[in-house]
N, C-alpha and C positions, 0 to 999 in steps of 0.2 A: 814817711816811715811810721808816723803815728797811726794813719789809717791802716797800713799793712799790719801793724802790731795788733790793732783792734780786731781786724779780720781773723788773724791767727788765733786770738783768744776766743772769738765766737766759734770758730771751727773746733777748737779743743773742747769747748763746752758742749757743742753739738755731738761730738764723738763720745764724750762722757755720758750724755743722755742716751745715746744709742746703746752703749754698753749696759746701762741700767735697764733699758727697755728689754734687752735680750734676757737679762736675769728675770724680769717680770714675766716674760713669755715662757721662759723655761720652767717657771713655777706655776704655770697655768693661770696667769693674771693678765689677759689680753687688754682689759680696759686700762689698767695702769700703764702697760706698755704703750698703748695708743696715746695717752696723755703725754708721756715723756717724749715720744717721737714728734708729736705736734709742737711741743716746746722747742725741740731741736730745729724743726723746720722753720719756725718763727724766727729763731736766732739767725738763720741764714737768709731771712727775708723771703721765704717761699710761702705764698698764700694761694696761688693758682698755678695751673700747668705752665702759664707764661712767666711766672715769677722765678726768683732765684738768680744766682750769679753763675755765668758759664764756668768760672773757675772751680765752682763747687759741685760740678755735675757728678763726679764720682761719689762724693759723700751724699748728695741728694738722692742718687740712685739707690744707695744702700738704705737710707732712711725711708724712702718711698716703698721699697721692696718689703721692709720690715712692717711698715704701717699697713700695707695691703693685707698681710696675714692677720695682724691684730684686728683690723676692721672686719675682715671676713669671719673670724672666729666669734665675733659678737653678732653675727647675722647679717652684716652689710656686705654681702658677696659682690654685688654689682660695683659698689664703690671700690672694693678691693681690686677687682679686675681693671678698673680705670686707672688706679694708682700704679698697677704693674705695667700697664701700657706706657705711662709716663716714665716710669723707671727704665724701661727698655730703651726709650728714645734717648735717655741721658747716660746710660751705662757705657763705660769704656768696653772695648771688645773683650778684654780679659775677664770682665765680670758679667758678661751676658749669661754664662752658665748658671749663675745664681738666680737670675731673673727667670730663666726657663724652669729651674728646679722649683722655685716658689710658685710659679703658675701651675706646674704639675701637681704640687701639693694642694692648691686650692681647688683644682678640678677634682682631685681625689676626695677631698672633704665634701664636695657637692655631689658625689656619686657618679662622676663622669670618668670612668676608668680609662677608656680608650684615649680620650684627650689628655688625661694625666700621663699615661704611658708615653704618648707621643712627645710630650715636653721633657719627661725624664730621660727618654732615650736620646734627646738632643743634648741634655746637660751632662750625662754620664761620660761620653767619650771626650768632651771638652775638659772635664775635670781629670779624667784618666791621663790625658797627655801632659798637662802642666798646671793643673788646678790644685786647690786645697784638698788634702786627703780626708779631712774630717767632713768637708762638704760632700765629697764623693761617698763617704760612709752613709751620710744622710740620704742621698739620692738612692743608693742601693737599698736602704731600708724601706724607703717609700715605695720603691719598685717592687719589693717583696710583698707589700700590701696589695698591689694590683694583681700580682701573680696569684695570691690567695683568692682574690675576688673572682678570678677567672678560672679557678680550679687547678692551677699549675703549682701544686704544693712543693714539688721538688725544686723548681726554679725559685719559689718563694724562700724556701729554706736555704738554698745556696746564697741568694742575695743577703738574707739576714745574717748568715754566718760570716760572709765576707765583710759585711758592715761591722760586725762585732770584732772581727780580727783587726780591722783598721782602727776602730775605736780604742781597743786595748793598746795597739802599737803607739798611738798618738795620745795616750793617757786621757781618754775622754770617758769617764765612768758613767755619765748620764746616758750617753748614746749607746754604750755597751749594754746597759741595763735594758734599754728599750729594744735592742736587737734580740736579747735573750727573751724578752716578753713576746716578740713576734714568733720566735722559734717555738715557744710553748703553745702559741695559738695554732701553729701547724699541727702539733700533737692533737689538739682539740678537734680540728677539722678532719683529722684522720680517724677519729673515734676513740682516741686514747685519753679519756677524761682524767684518770689518775695521774698520768704523766704530765698533762697540761697543768693540773693543780699543783703538782710538785714544783714545776718550773715557776708558776705564779708565786708560790711561797718564797722561792729564792729571790724573785724580782721584788717582792714586797720589802724584804729586808734591805735590798739595794736602794730602792726608792726612799725608804725611811732615812737612809744615810745621806743620799746625794740629791734627791729630788722629790720631796714629799708632796709637791703640787700635783704629781701624777698618780697619787694613790686612789683618787676617785675613778680614774680611768681603769686602773687595775681591778677595782671593785666591780665595775660594770662587766669586765670580761670574766671575772670569777663567777658572777651571777649567771652569765650565759653558759658557763660550764655546768653549773648546778641545774639549770633548766634542762640541759641535755641528759640528765639522769633523773629527772622527775622530782627534784627537791625544790618544789615551788615556794614553800614558805621560807626556806633558807635563802633562796634567790631573792625573794621579795625584801627580806630584811637587808640584804647586801645592797640591793638597788636603792633602797631608801637612803642609805649612807652616801651612795654615789650621787644621787639626785641632789642631796643637800650640798655636797661639795661642788658640783657643777653650778648650782645656783649661786653660791658665794663667788665662784671664779668667773661667772658669766660666760661659760663655755656652752653656747646654745646648741651646737650640733650634738655634743655629748649628752647634754641635758635631754634633748628630744629622743636620742637613741635609748637612753635609760627609761624614758617614759614608754617607748615602744616595747622594750623588754618587760616593763611592768605590766603592760597589756597582755603579753604572752603568759606571764605568771598567772594573771587572773583567769585567762581563757583555760589554761591547763588545769586550774583548780576548780573549774566549773562556775566561776563568777562572771557570767557572760556580760551583764550590763556594765560591770566595773571594767571589764576588758575593753568594751566599746568606748567608754569615757576616756581611758588612758590613751587609746589609739587616736581618738579625735584630737586630744590635746597635742599629741606628738605630731600629728599631721599638720596642725596649725603652725607649730613651731618650725617644721621643715619647710612649709610654704613660705613663711616669712624670711627664712634664710635663703630660699631659692634652691633647696636640695630636692630636685624633682624625683630622683630615683627613690630616695628615702620616703618622700611623701606618698609615693605609690605603695610602698610597703605598708605604711600606716593605714592607707585606704583599704588594702587587702585585709589587714587585721580587723578593721571594722566589719568588713563583709563576713569574715569567719565568725566573728562574734554574733552578727545578725543570723547567720545560718544556724549556729548552735542554739540561739534563742527561739528559732522557728519563725523569725520575722520575715514576712513577704518573700517566700522562696523564689517566686518568679522574678521579682525585682532583683534579688540577690544574684540569680543566675545571669540575668542580662548584664548587670554591672560588673560581675566577675569576668564575663567573657570580654567585655570592653576593656577591662583592666589587663587581661591577658594580652590583648593587642598592644596596649601601652608598653607592657614589659617587653614584648617582641621588638617594639621600636627602640627600646633602650638596650636591646641585646642582653636581657636578664632572664635566661632560660629557666632557672630553678623557680624564681618567683612567678614567671609566666605559667609554668606547669602547675604550681600550686593554685593560681587563680583559675586555670582551666578546670582543675579537679573540684574546686569549690563550686564552679558553675555546674559541673556534672551532678554533684550531690544535691545542689539546690533544685535542679530540674527533676531529680528523682523524688525529692520531698514534695514538689509541686504536682507530681503525678504525670509528668511529661516524659514518658520512658523513651519514646522514639527520638525526641530531641536529645535526651541524655545519652542514648547510645551513639547518636551521630556526633555529639560533642566529645564523647570519650575516645573516639577513633579519628577525630578530625586533626589535620595539621594545625600548627599554631595559627591564630587568626591574623588577618592582614592589619597592620597598624592603622588606626583611624587618623583622620587629619588632626593636627594639633589644635588645642583650644585657642580661643582668641586672646586669652590673657598672656602677657609676656612670661609669667611664671611657668605656664604649661608648655612652653617651647622646650622640648626635651633635647638632649644631645643627639647628634646625628646617629643613624643606625650603625650598629657595630660598636656601640659604647657599653661595655659591661658594667654591672653595678659595683662600683667601688663601695665596699662596706667597711670602712675603717672604724675601729674603735679608737678614735683619734687621740693622738698624743701630740700636744702642742710642741713646736720645735725646740730643739736644744741649741744653745749658742756654741759657736766656735770661738776660741779665745781671741783670735785676731781676724776672724772671718769678716769679709765685707758685709755679708747679710747674715746676721747671727742666728736668725730663727727660720732658716729656709725650710727644710722639709719636715713633714709629719713623721716623727719617729714612732709610728704606731703600728697597731695590728688590728685585724679585722675579724668580724664575725660574719658568717654567711647568712645574713638575714635573720637575726633573732626575732624580728617582728613576724616573719612568715616561715622561716626555715630554721630548724635547730642548728643546722650547720655542721652536724656531726656525721661522719661517714661510718658505715658498718660493714666496710669491705666493698670491693668493686662489684658493680652490677651492670650488665649491658643495658643501654638505653632502649626504651621501647620503640618499636618501629613507627609508632604514630608520631614520634617527635622527629621533625625534619632533620635527617642526617644523623640523628643520634647525638650523643655527647661523648667527648673523649675522656670523661672522668665519671666517678661515681657521684650520685646525687646525695643531697643531705638526707638524713634518716627520716625526717618528718615528711618529706615529699614522697619517699618510698612508702611510708606507712599510709599516707593519705591516698595514694594511688590504690593500694590494696583495699582500703576501706571503700573507696568509691566503686571499684570493680566488684567487690563483694555485695555492696548495696544494690548495684545495678543487676547483678546476676540473681540476687534474691528476689528483687521486684519483678524480674522476668520469669520467675519460677524455676530457675536453674540452681537449686539448692546445693547440689554437689559442687558446682563451680564456685558458689559463694563461700562454702566452707574451705575449699582449697585456697582461695585468696586470703581468707583469714589465717589459715595455717601458715602461709608464706609470710604474712605480716608478723605473726607471733614468733616465727623463726628468726626474723630480723632482730627483734627485741632480745631474743635469747642470745644471739651472736653478740649484741651490744653488751648484755649483762655479763657475758663470760669474761669481759675485760675488766670487770670491777671487783675489788677485793673487800670493800667495807659493807657491813650489814646495812648501813644507812642507804648506800647506793643500790645494793642488790634489791632492797625492798622498794625503793623510790622509783626505780625505772619501770615498774609495772604500770605506772600512771600513763606512760607514753602509749601503751596499747589498750587503754581502758575501753575506747570506743570499738576497737576491733574485737576484743573479748566479748563485749556485750552483744555485738552483732552475731558472733559465732554461736553464742548461747541461744539467741532468738531463732537463728536458722535451725539449730539442732532441735529446739522445741517445736518448730513448725513441722519437722519431719515426723514427730510423734513417737520416736523410739526412745524409751527410757534409758537403755544402755548407751545409746549415742549421746544423749543429754549428759549422762554421768561422765562419759569419756571427755566431752567438751568442758564440763565443769572442772575436771582435773587439769585440763590443758590451760585453763584460765585463772586458776587460783593458787596462791601461795607458791608461785614459781621460784621465788628466791631460795626455797628450801632445797631445790635441785642443785644448787651451787654451794660449794664449801667456801666459807669466808676465809680470807687470808689471815694467818697468825699475826697478831700485832707485834711490830718490831720493838726492840728494847733501845730505842734511840734516846740520846741524852735529853733532848728538849722535852719529849713526852714524859720521861721519867721525872724530870724536875717539876713539870706541871702536875703530875699525879701526886707527887710528894707534897707539894704546896696545897693542893686541893684537899688531901686527907687531913692535913694540919688545920686548915681553915674549917673543915667540916667538924672537927673535934671542938674547935673554939665556938662554933655556932651552937653545937649541942650543949656545951657548958653554959652558954648564954641563955639558951632556952630554958634549961633547968633552973637558972637563977632568975628567970622572968625578964631577961633583957633581950633586946633585938638590935643588931647593928647592920643596917641595910648595905653599908659599904662592903661588909664581908660577903654578903650574898651576891653583890654585883661582881666582886672579884672571882667568886666561885664560878659564876656563869662565864666569865672571860676565860678562865682556865679550862672549863669544859669545852668551850668552843675551840681552843687551841688543840686539845686532844682529839676532838672530833674531826677537825680539819686535817690533822695528821693522818687519821684513819682514811679520809677520802683519797689520799694519795697512794693507797695500797693497790697494787695491780691484782687482777684476778688470776686464779690458778688454772682456770679453764676446765676443770673437771666438773661433770654434771651427771645427775641421775636421769635415766630414761623415765618417761611417764609410766605410771603403774597401769598395766593392762587390767581390764575389768575381770577377766577370768582369774588372774593371780590374786586379786583382792578377794574374790568370792571363795576361792580355795582356802585362803588363810582364815577367812571368817568361819568357814565350815569347820576347819580344824579346831578352832577355839570355841565353837558353839556360840558365836556372836553374830549379830546383824549390824549393818551400818546404816545410819541415817545422815544424809548429807543435805544441808540446808543451803538454799540459794536465794539471792535477791535479784530478780530479773525485772527491770523496769518498774520497780516499786512494789512488785508482788512477791510474796514469800512462797517458795516451792520446797518440797522435800523429795529426795530420792531415797528409796529404801532398797538395800541389797539384803535379801534373806532367802534361805533355802535355794540358793543358786539362781534366783530370779531378781530382776530389777523392776521396781515399781515407781511411778511418778505421781506425786500428790500436789495439786494446786491448793494452797492453804488460804491465806488471807492477805490483806495489805501488810507490807513489811513494817511500816512506821508505828502502828499501834502496838505491835509486839515488841519492837525495839524500845518504845517508850516504857512499856511494862518492865523490861529488863533494866532500864536506867533507874526507874523508881525502886525496883527490888534491891538493887545494889545500895542505893541511899538508905533504904529502910534497914537493911542488914547491918550496915555500918553504924547506924544510930542505935540499933538494938544491942550491939556489942558494947555500947558505952556503959560506964559504971554509974551506980546511984541514980538510975532512972526512977522517976515517980511512978507508982503503980498505974495511974491513969494514962500517963504518956506511954508506958510500956505496952499497955493494952491496945492503944491506938496504933502503935507501930506494928505490933504483932498482927492486928487485923489487916493492916495495909500489906504486910508480907504475904498473908494468905490470899489477898485479893490479886496481887500481881502474879503469884504462882498460879492462880486460877486462870488468869488471862493467857499465860504461857501454855498451861496444860490444855486449855480449850483449843488454842491455835494449832498445837502440835499433837493433839490426841490421836488422830487417825494414823499418822505414820509411826508413832511410838507404839501404839497397840499392835499394828501389823508386825513391827520388828520384834516385839516381845512375844508374839504368839508363836514364833518359830525359833526363838533363840533365848539363851539364858542371860545374855548381856548385850550391850550396845556400844559400838564405836560411833561417836557423834562428831560430825564435821560442821561446826557453826559458821555463821557468816556475819561480817561486820559487827554491829553492836551486840549481837547475840553471843559473841565470844566472851562476854562478861557474865554469862548466866551460870550460877552454880547448879548444874543440871541434876545433881543427886538429890536436891530438895523437892523436885517435882513429885507429886503424889505417886505417879506410875513408875517412877524410877528409884524411889527410896528402897535401899537394901539390895538393889540390882547392881551387878558389876558394870562399870561405865568407864570408858576411855574417851578422852577428847583430844582431837588432833586437828591441825590446820588443813590437812588434806588426806585423802586415802594414801597417797604416796608417802607422806610423812609417817603415817601409822604403819604402813607395810615395811618401810625401811627401818623404823625403830624396832619393830617386832623382830626383824631378821637380825638386828644388831644386839638385841637383848641377851644378856648372859645369865646363867643360873645364879641365884643368890648364894653367896658363901655363908653358910649357917653360923660359923663361929665368929664371923665378923673380922677375919684376919686382914682383909683389905678394905675395911670400912673406916670412916672418919666421922666423929661426933663433935660438933662445935657449939659452944655456948657463948652467946654474945653478952655484952655488958648491959646493965640497967634493965634487966628483964627478970622479974621476981622469981619466976618458976624455971628459968633456963637451966641453971645448974642442977636443980632437982630432976628436971626432965632428962638431962643428959646422963645423970647418975642412974636413973631407972633403966634407960636404954642400954647403958653399959652392962647391965645384968643380962639383957637379951643378947647382946653382942660382946661377949667377954674379951675378945681379942682386938676390939676396935681401938683405934687411936683417938684419944680424947684431947681436945683443945678447949681450955676454959680459963677464965680469968685473964691474966696478963699473957698467957701462952697463945691466946686466940688472936694473933695478929694477922694482918692481911698476907704477908709473905709466908708465914708458917702455914696458913690455911691453903693458899694456892699450891704450896709444895706438897701438902698432904693430899689435895684433891687430884693432882696430876696422876691419872691412871687408876685412881681408886675405883672399886666396883660399886661402892655405896657411900653416900654422904648424907648426914642429917644436920640441919642448922636449926638451933633454937635461938633466934636473934630477932631484934627489931628489923622490919623491912619497910622500904619506902618505894613506891612506884612514882617515877617522875614523868608525868605526862608531857611536859614541855621538852624534855631531853631524855628519852627513855633509855638510851645507852648508859645513863648514869643512875638508873634505878639501882638500889643498893641494899646490902645487909650491913648492919652496924657491928663492927668488931672492936677489939680492944684499942687498936691504934688508928681507927678511922673506918671509913666505909669500904666494903668489898663491892665493887661496881660491876654491872653487866659487862662493861668495857674490859675489865680485868680478865674475864673468862677467856678472851681471845689470846691471852698469853700462854694458855695451857697447851702442852703438846697433845694431851689426850684427856678429854673431859670425863668425869665419873659417869658410870653407866646408869646409876639410879640415884636420884637426888630427892631429898625431902626437905621442904622449906616450911618449917613450923613458924612462919613469920606472916605478918599481916599483909595482905593484898599484893604480894609480889607475883601472883598468878595473872595479874592484869596485863593487858597489852594495848598499845596503840595500834589500831587497824588502819592500814593504808589501802589505797586502791588495789584491787585484785586480791583482797583478803590477805594482804601481806602483814605480818605481825612484827612488832618490836616491843621488847620488855625483858625482864630478867629471866623469866621462865622460857620465853621464846629464844633468848640467846643460848641457853643450854641446849635446847632442841636443835637449833641451827648447827651447833658445834659438835653434835653427835651423841648427846645424852639420850638414852632410849626412853627413860621414864622420869617424869618430874611430878612430885606431889606438892601442890601449893594451893594457897587460898586466894579467892577472888575478892574477898572483903575482910574486914577485921573479924577476928574470932576471939571470943572470951577466953581468958587464960585457962580457966578450969576446963573448958570444953577442949581446947587445943591439947592440953596435957592428957586428958582421958583418951581422946581419939588417937593421938600419936602413940601412946603406949599400946593400945589395942592393935593398931596398925602394924607396929613392929613385931608384936607377938605373932600376928597372923603370917607375916612375910617369913619370919624365922621358922615357922612350922611348914613352909612350903607353898603358901597361897600366893597367887599372882598379885601384883600391886592393885589391880582393879578389884579383885575379890576381897583382898584384905581391907581396902578402904571402904568398900560397900558394907562389910560386916562391922567395921569400927565406927562408921558414921550412922548406922541404923539406930534410930531412937534419939538422935542428937539434932534437934530442929535448927540449931545455930551452927551446924557444921557446914562450912562452905569450901572445904578442901576438895580439889578436883584432881583426878589422875590424868595427866597429859602425856601423850606419846603412845607407847606400846600397850600399856595396860597389863 
């Protein structure tokens, strides 16, 4: 009896340790789970497969099944499989389903989807008949991951939703949250990034309440969504958080996947050596874990990085072709297609056009024999790439094996494929048998790029341009589903290589008109899409209210000479909350058609203007001049020296606007200003002279860093009407939308911000010019009152402090009585004012993203429909601002166009950096 009682006690202790191990696994702590399970096995006397007591076989099977998962999660997959084999030998018939489900999970984590599906398809019917319903929910959820991996999104969603229903019925919130997570990933793979991020936000709140150990996994998946819309910096920050969490939790598969996603970030951002380093580290970790499919992806990322760096293209081509065969062996068609396309592009770069053409049309390569190493033994043919974004298993309250399945969701190869669809597309005939589903967007884009490069190298320029057009149309389709300015501008990065190739091909043709048309197809495309109006949801409203309050406190602290870093950190957190809410906005789908060259020339002729459009193509600065009905192309100089002069000029002008400068220092700064203006004038002299020889004014389309140049200061442009626009389309659309100025100011708004010495005096003077304008000053100039007055106004003038936020440009702001009016706030307007003057420092600045996409306070107004914005690119001395603004308003009130009025007002003012953006 005493021995029987002791055995019962040991069994109870072992069962308790098993429950504790389940909790540890559920919180993403496999190492702790493994320690507890080994303690339980020791209590039962189990040390080897031959150990243990026959009477404990049911409990031993449960412990071994759980330990198999814990060991595999730490990278010891072979040991995990051995433990499962032992568990299967000991498990009673009623618990075999759990062992099969766990083996399916482990195969899935290692990238062997076919083997995983085979095991889960054994487990599911057994559980359906008389098994634990929570375990069935787990199996269904893991099976949804496999369906996603193989492109069967409908089946994946069905399994995920059935899993969620069972989890809710049986009161399992952790499993329900994971099922919702997978459902959101289906949205991502279908190309609906806002919907996916909206679901992820809900999942985050659930995880915080019931399962915080899974937050790093969610961060990894959110980063993948951000990569799919070109927000590489934001994805990188998110991945850093995920990597830190995975390191602490010792989740090595997730850790390596996050490293691979980090490599994608670096590659997309043009940091090719960094991308190669991240990919190499990920590959090492995948190899150690035995994840053959994922290691191949990391290897492919290394090859893509080498290709981008121009490293040994012949070697890259050979290795990529061999890797395509490996992917064929693993039945990973999307990755195999990407590897094949990398091989094609590398052959083109090496000058082997015949081989490139053959590779481009060849069927998938025959799989090579497996390597000698045990690691390289891939799963049998027909095994698709499971690509889970793994979620460690959740426990069932009384389940025999608490952490059976991976309650996770997957990405379609972030290391090699963005995994986002942009609508169905027939598979090319070169791919054996085609595919039953659409490919990831980045595979489609890579194919268009490879085909364009091959056609261009073979002298088929028309075919090359057609392929580039097809690729850019895919990006347009993707962009049409996005509602936030952040994403609308970020997605251009996905087509940067295509756009550059299109411009080079157009230049090779020698037709300036065609080059102009292609430049318009490749730049500032986000302006063709109307951003979605920001919603008035409670969470965003609360964050905005707190952000304004803290901004006021920080402003008061600065005035008193104090700094509180904690306030700044909290402001950044709130800005991120608001920004992420914006990412969830769906697109409205409306878009403007590209501007025909003939329509632009007709409008220019009507206004007596010429257009100078600047381009940076391969590091060279070019100018296109449209004047007198003709288009001319000028090849100027290297881009970088001119951009450096622009950067120095901005710094000098800001320093020049400072008060109490010593005469000697002021003289040095003034001399430097003249020097930098001279560099710019020399570089752009020929196109500007040609433009002004046949026109009274200029519409200037800058590029990249030259967007920060106050062009009116150049010697040849002083006193000349000048309008600056992100593209010819933006100028043409703004010109068409511009309404005549209402002379009495009856629909005008004049706003004076706080703590600006001349603001009220400036507004008072302008009130005399616009006698019926609505004035907001002092305590009346609140954010809500200002937004109400702005909605639908024909004209608005702000005399307020302004701040350009380079790190988070949607929060560039104007200071008002109760806090900042931010660029983000403008999205709440039903109708933006037609003509806005910002007599504030540097809010004309913008962050320029790939494709000459702009973000900033002035850019936000133009995106939302304001036809003309007058703003400054640098600080302006108060006295200068007051004189120029008074003269400007007087000119506009007398009927002058904004460009004419600003040219006259700024003439003779060497420190006037106001620019007329938009219609002019």
